[in-house]
C-alpha positions in Angstrom: -88.2 -82.8 60.0 -88.3 -80.8 63.0 -91.8 -81.5 64.0 -93.5 -78.2 66.0 -95.4 -78.8 69.3 -98.8 -79.2 68.9 -101.2 -76.3 68.4 -104.1 -75.4 69.8 -104.6 -71.9 69.3 -106.2 -70.8 65.5 -104.0 -69.5 63.7 -101.3 -67.1 62.2 -102.6 -63.0 61.9 -104.0 -62.4 58.8 -106.1 -65.5 58.5 -109.7 -64.3 58.4 -110.9 -66.1 55.5 -110.3 -69.5 55.1 -111.2 -71.7 51.9 -111.6 -75.4 51.9 -110.9 -76.9 48.4 -112.7 -80.4 48.2 -113.7 -83.1 45.4 -116.6 -84.6 47.1 -119.2 -83.2 49.6 -118.3 -84.2 53.2 -114.9 -84.3 52.5 -113.8 -81.7 54.8 -116.7 -82.4 57.7 -115.3 -85.9 57.9 -111.6 -85.3 57.5 -111.6 -81.8 59.4 -114.5 -80.7 60.4 -113.2 -80.0 63.7 -110.8 -77.6 63.0 -113.8 -76.1 60.5 -115.9 -76.0 64.0 -112.8 -73.7 65.6 -112.0 -71.5 63.2 -116.2 -70.6 63.0 -116.3 -70.2 66.8 -112.8 -67.9 66.8 -114.8 -65.5 64.6 -113.4 -66.2 60.8 -115.2 -66.7 57.5 -115.0 -70.2 56.4 -115.8 -70.9 52.9 -116.4 -74.3 50.8 -115.6 -75.3 47.2 -116.0 -78.6 45.8 -115.4 -79.8 42.6 -117.7 -82.5 42.5 -121.2 -83.2 43.8 -120.5 -86.5 44.7 -122.2 -88.4 42.2 -120.9 -92.3 42.2 -120.1 -92.2 46.4 -123.1 -95.3 47.1 -123.7 -98.9 46.3 -127.4 -98.5 46.5 -128.3 -100.4 43.1 -131.4 -98.4 42.7 -129.4 -95.5 42.9 -128.7 -93.0 40.1 -125.7 -90.5 40.3 -128.3 -87.5 39.3 -130.0 -88.1 41.8 -127.4 -88.9 44.1 -125.8 -85.7 43.2 -128.7 -83.8 44.6 -128.8 -85.8 47.5 -125.4 -85.1 48.2 -125.5 -81.5 47.3 -128.6 -81.0 49.9 -127.0 -82.6 52.9 -123.9 -81.0 52.4 -125.7 -78.0 52.9 -127.1 -78.6 55.5 -124.0 -79.3 57.2 -122.4 -76.2 56.4 -125.5 -74.5 58.1 -124.4 -76.5 61.3 -120.9 -75.6 60.9 -122.0 -71.4 60.2 -119.6 -71.9 56.8 -120.3 -68.4 55.2 -120.6 -69.1 51.6 -120.5 -72.6 49.2 -119.7 -72.7 45.8 -120.2 -76.0 43.4 -118.5 -76.2 40.1 -120.3 -77.6 37.6 -118.9 -80.0 34.8 -117.0 -82.2 37.2 -117.6 -85.8 38.4 -117.0 -88.4 40.9 -113.9 -90.1 40.2 -113.2 -88.7 37.3 -111.5 -85.3 37.9 -108.0 -84.5 36.4 -105.0 -82.0 37.2 -106.4 -80.1 34.0 -105.9 -76.2 32.9 -109.4 -76.2 33.1 -110.3 -76.7 36.3 -107.2 -74.8 37.5 -109.0 -71.7 35.9 -111.6 -72.4 37.8 -109.9 -72.7 41.0 -107.7 -69.1 40.2 -111.2 -67.9 39.5 -112.2 -68.7 42.7 -109.4 -67.5 44.7 -109.5 -64.1 43.2 -113.2 -63.8 43.9 -113.0 -65.3 47.4 -109.9 -63.9 48.4 -108.6 -66.1 51.0 -105.9 -66.1 53.2 -105.6 -69.6 53.7 -106.5 -72.3 51.6 -107.0 -76.1 53.2 -106.8 -79.2 50.7 -105.8 -82.4 50.4 -101.8 -83.3 50.2 -101.9 -84.5 46.7 -98.4 -86.5 47.8 -99.7 -88.9 50.5 -98.7 -91.8 50.1 -101.2 -94.8 49.1 -103.9 -92.1 48.4 -105.9 -94.1 46.6 -108.7 -92.0 45.5 -107.7 -89.7 41.7 -109.9 -87.1 43.0 -108.2 -86.1 46.1 -104.6 -86.6 44.7 -105.9 -84.0 41.5 -107.8 -81.8 43.8 -105.2 -81.2 46.2 -102.5 -80.7 43.0 -104.6 -78.6 41.0 -105.2 -75.9 44.0 -101.4 -75.9 44.5 -101.1 -74.9 40.9 -104.2 -72.2 40.8 -102.7 -71.3 44.4 -99.2 -70.6 42.5 -100.9 -68.6 39.6 -103.9 -66.4 41.2 -101.4 -64.2 42.3 -99.7 -63.1 39.4 -101.4 -60.6 37.6 -99.6 -61.9 34.3 -101.0 -65.5 34.9 -104.4 -66.1 33.2 -105.4 -62.0 32.8 -108.5 -63.2 31.2 -109.9 -63.4 35.2 -108.7 -59.5 35.9 -111.1 -57.1 35.8 -114.3 -55.9 36.9 -112.8 -55.6 40.6 -110.9 -58.7 40.5 -107.2 -58.8 41.0 -104.6 -61.2 41.7 -104.6 -62.6 44.6 -101.9 -64.1 47.1 -102.9 -66.7 49.4 -100.8 -66.3 53.1 -100.7 -70.4 53.7 -101.8 -73.6 52.4 -102.6 -76.2 54.9 -103.0 -79.9 53.7 -105.5 -82.4 55.1 -105.5 -86.7 54.7 -101.5 -86.1 55.2 -98.9 -88.7 56.2 -96.6 -85.8 56.9 -98.2 -83.5 59.8 -96.4 -80.5 61.0 -99.4 -79.2 63.2 -102.1 -80.8 65.1 -105.3 -78.9 66.3 -107.1 -79.7 69.3 -110.9 -80.8 68.5 -111.5 -81.9 71.9 -114.3 -79.1 72.6 -115.7 -79.2 69.4 -116.4 -82.8 68.6 -120.1 -82.6 69.1 -120.7 -79.8 66.4 -118.6 -81.9 63.8 -120.6 -85.1 64.7 -123.5 -82.7 64.2 -122.5 -82.0 60.8 -121.5 -85.7 59.8 -125.2 -86.5 61.1 -126.7 -84.4 57.9 -124.3 -86.6 55.7 -127.1 -89.0 55.9 -125.9 -91.2 52.4 -122.4 -91.5 53.8 -122.9 -92.1 57.6 -126.2 -94.3 58.2 -124.5 -97.4 58.9 -121.5 -95.7 60.5 -120.7 -95.1 64.6 -120.0 -91.2 64.3 -119.0 -91.4 68.0 -116.5 -94.0 67.7 -115.3 -93.3 64.3 -114.4 -89.7 65.4 -112.6 -90.2 68.5 -110.6 -93.4 66.7 -109.6 -90.9 64.5 -109.3 -88.1 66.2 -106.9 -90.5 69.1 -104.6 -91.8 66.0 -104.3 -88.0 64.9 -103.0 -86.7 68.1 -101.6 -89.7 70.1 -98.1 -88.3 69.3 -98.8 -84.7 70.8 -100.5 -86.2 73.6 -104.2 -84.8 72.3 -107.0 -87.1 73.3 -109.1 -85.9 70.6 -107.0 -83.6 67.2 -106.5 -82.9 63.4 -103.8 -83.1 61.9 -102.2 -80.9 58.9 -99.1 -80.2 56.8 -98.9 -76.4 56.6 -96.9 -75.1 53.6 -96.0 -71.0 53.0 -96.7 -70.4 49.0 
């Protein structure tokens, strides 16, 4: 595989509307919040979609899934405000650690794509080796399937009409990938990434965020001589 040089300027022409499809609140803020900050900084319209509300993400024996869902949704809304995200969509009926790549979920993602009409979608790399979280694998694969179907007017025609049309996504960016082919320099937006992560107090209150972001960013960028980076696998559907 030929690895292209590191990228410091976002993104190809036509990439104005950007959708991040995530399994849980805080996924994107942890894995590529610096890229979100750069996109917003450059005037892009960024949208977040969450399949679950992260109702299992706590070791507190007194916490309940219902309480945690409400907490994490509110934390995510605050983090999105920090970044300047244009709109947040939470799906209903899906639960942390129980997401599967089903036709029902695919239909909901197709509908969201046809409504939001993103030029570019970011999501999990479903083929990442040793990806242990089933939700990440399922969301990544189902998003890819939805992208393939959303562009075909004969696929799921029940979701057309009333202003909705088939929509073709120009590019996919997989985050949490072990096969990166593009790198984003986030050195100038590290503080914004950390500020968004601080909003996820239920997940980050015991974490040294400055150290964590610096270490992850160095690992991602070391091969490209970038001090703090985020890495992706870019594909053209």
